[in-house]
C-alpha positions in Angstrom: 0.0 0.0 0.0 1.5 3.4 -1.0 2.6 5.7 1.7 0.5 8.9 2.1 2.7 11.9 2.0 -0.3 14.2 2.4 0.2 15.9 -0.9 2.9 18.0 0.7 6.3 19.1 -0.7 8.7 16.3 -1.2 12.5 16.3 -1.1 15.5 14.1 -0.9 18.5 14.6 1.4 22.0 13.3 0.5 24.5 13.0 3.4 28.2 13.2 2.5 31.1 12.1 4.8 33.4 15.0 5.4 36.3 12.9 6.8 37.0 11.4 3.4 37.7 14.8 1.9 36.5 13.6 -1.5 37.4 15.6 -4.6 34.5 17.5 -6.1 34.0 15.2 -9.0 34.0 12.1 -6.8 31.7 13.7 -4.4 29.2 14.6 -7.1 29.3 11.0 -8.5 28.8 9.5 -5.1 25.8 11.8 -4.4 24.3 10.9 -7.8 24.7 7.2 -7.0 22.9 7.7 -3.7 20.1 9.7 -5.2 19.5 7.2 -8.0 19.6 4.2 -5.7 17.1 5.7 -3.3 14.8 6.4 -6.3 15.0 2.7 -7.3 13.8 1.9 -3.8 11.0 4.4 -3.7 7.3 4.0 -4.5 6.0 5.0 -7.9 3.4 7.4 -6.7 5.9 9.2 -4.5 8.4 9.5 -7.4 5.6 10.8 -9.7 4.7 13.5 -7.2 8.4 14.4 -6.5 9.2 14.6 -10.1 6.3 16.9 -10.8 7.5 19.2 -8.0 11.0 19.5 -9.5 12.8 16.7 -7.6 14.2 18.8 -4.7 17.4 17.6 -3.2 19.6 19.0 -0.5 23.2 17.9 0.2 24.4 17.8 3.8 27.6 17.2 5.7 28.1 14.4 8.2 31.4 14.1 10.0 32.2 10.5 9.5 30.9 6.9 9.1 29.5 6.7 12.6 27.4 9.9 12.0 26.3 8.7 8.6 25.1 5.4 10.1 23.3 7.2 12.9 21.2 9.3 10.5 20.6 6.4 8.1 19.2 4.4 11.0 17.1 7.3 12.3 15.6 7.7 8.8 14.8 4.0 8.5 13.3 4.0 12.0 11.0 6.9 10.8 9.9 4.8 7.8 11.9 6.7 5.2 13.6 5.1 2.2 17.4 5.2 2.5 20.4 4.2 0.3 23.9 3.9 1.6 26.6 3.9 -1.0 29.7 1.7 -0.8 32.5 2.6 -3.3 34.1 0.1 -5.5 37.5 1.6 -4.7 38.8 2.1 -8.2 39.8 5.8 -7.8 40.3 7.7 -4.6 39.1 5.6 -1.7 39.7 2.0 -0.6 37.2 -0.7 -1.9 34.2 -1.0 0.4 34.4 2.6 1.7 31.0 3.9 2.6 30.8 7.4 1.1 27.3 8.8 1.4 23.6 8.1 2.1 20.4 9.3 0.5 17.2 9.8 2.5 13.9 10.0 0.6 12.3 11.4 -1.5 9.5 11.9 1.0 7.5 14.6 2.7 9.9 17.4 3.5 8.7 17.6 7.2 9.5 13.9 7.7 12.9 14.3 6.2 13.6 17.4 8.2 12.7 15.5 11.4 15.8 13.4 10.7 18.3 15.8 9.3 17.4 19.2 10.9 20.7 19.3 12.9 22.9 18.9 9.8 24.6 21.7 7.8 24.4 22.2 4.1 27.5 21.1 2.1 
């Protein structure tokens, strides 16, 4: 049964680990991986509404792996779709390095309940 997001504004949050000090291009690629993976895990109706609203995304900083896992779990506990990205390690980080996490898309208020303490990248 589809989740009811109340017809409100939808957004996606992408959390990036700051301790990895990823180059801009790598960071952008990892954020894109997270966004796309979360979309694949989302419900069709939510995606349809999100797309019609312009597919809002925000990119936020987390200090390290521990903080990323904390927010990912909090999001899951609140019924939000998440996608944690583990890098293949072909370029700048070791294989198996967790780089980022996407939350949503979902109702912006539900997403904000999880990520409100984080700063924009």
